[in-house]
C-alpha positions in Angstrom: 17.3 164.2 314.6 14.1 163.2 312.7 13.2 159.6 312.2 14.3 158.1 309.0 14.6 154.7 307.3 12.0 152.6 309.1 11.3 155.1 311.9 14.6 155.0 313.7 15.0 158.0 316.0 18.2 158.6 318.0 16.9 160.5 321.0 18.2 161.8 324.3 17.6 158.5 326.2 20.6 157.0 324.5 23.0 159.8 325.5 23.4 158.6 329.1 24.1 155.0 328.1 26.8 155.7 325.5 29.7 156.3 328.0 32.1 153.6 329.0 31.4 151.2 326.2 28.3 149.8 328.0 25.4 149.2 325.6 21.8 148.8 326.5 20.2 145.9 324.7 17.1 148.0 324.0 19.1 150.4 321.8 18.1 150.5 318.1 20.7 149.8 315.5 20.6 153.6 314.7 21.3 154.5 318.3 24.2 152.0 318.4 25.6 153.4 315.2 25.3 157.0 316.4 27.2 156.1 319.6 29.9 154.3 317.5 30.1 157.4 315.2 30.7 159.7 318.2 33.4 157.4 319.6 35.1 157.0 316.3 35.0 160.7 315.6 36.6 161.4 319.0 39.3 158.7 318.9 39.9 157.6 315.3 38.3 160.0 312.9 40.8 159.5 310.1 39.9 155.8 309.8 36.3 156.6 309.2 36.9 158.0 305.8 37.9 154.8 304.0 35.6 152.4 306.0 33.1 151.4 303.3 31.3 149.0 305.7 30.7 151.8 308.2 29.4 154.2 305.6 27.1 151.5 304.2 25.6 151.0 307.6 25.3 154.7 308.1 23.4 155.0 304.8 21.1 152.2 305.8 20.0 154.0 308.9 20.4 157.7 308.2 19.8 160.2 305.4 22.7 162.3 304.1 21.2 165.3 306.1 21.1 163.3 309.3 24.7 162.1 308.8 25.8 165.7 308.4 23.8 166.8 311.5 25.2 164.0 313.6 28.8 164.6 312.6 28.3 168.4 313.1 26.9 167.9 316.6 29.6 165.5 317.6 32.3 167.9 316.2 30.7 170.7 318.2 30.7 168.7 321.4 34.3 167.6 321.0 35.4 171.2 320.3 33.5 172.5 323.3 34.9 169.8 325.5 38.5 170.7 324.4 37.8 174.4 324.8 36.6 173.9 328.4 39.6 171.7 329.1 42.0 174.4 327.8 40.3 177.0 329.9 40.3 174.7 332.9 36.5 174.9 333.3 35.8 171.3 332.2 34.8 170.1 335.7 32.5 172.9 336.7 29.4 170.9 335.5 30.0 167.2 335.6 28.2 164.9 333.1 25.6 162.8 334.8 26.3 159.1 334.5 22.6 158.2 334.7 19.5 160.0 333.4 18.2 160.1 337.0 20.3 162.6 339.1 19.2 160.9 342.3 21.1 157.7 341.2 24.2 159.6 340.1 26.8 160.2 342.8 28.6 162.7 340.6 25.5 164.9 340.3 25.4 168.2 342.2 23.5 171.4 341.9 25.2 174.8 342.1 23.8 177.0 344.8 
C-alpha cells in the first residue's frame, strides 16, 4: 500500500506482530489501524458500518483507494482461510509467529 497522509506506510513488518492482540510500540498509527481493521473485519464487520469514529480515523490515515485496497485484501485473506479450512488444508502451511523462522517453533519446511 503506498504511503499517504504524512508518509504512513503499512508494510510487511507489521503482519507478524498483529496476531494475538500484542502490539509493538514502534507501530505507526496507520499500522495499528490496519490491524484493527483486519480484526474487526474478521470478527465484527457489521459494526464497522456505523462507527463514525473509526471511519474518521481511517480517513485521517488512508486515502479512499487505500481503504478499498486494505478491505479487499483482508476480505481475500478471510475467504482463502475459510476455503482452506473447508477443504481441510488449512494446516499444511502454518503461519509463522515471528518474522525470523529460526525463532518460530511452528516453522517447518516441506521436503
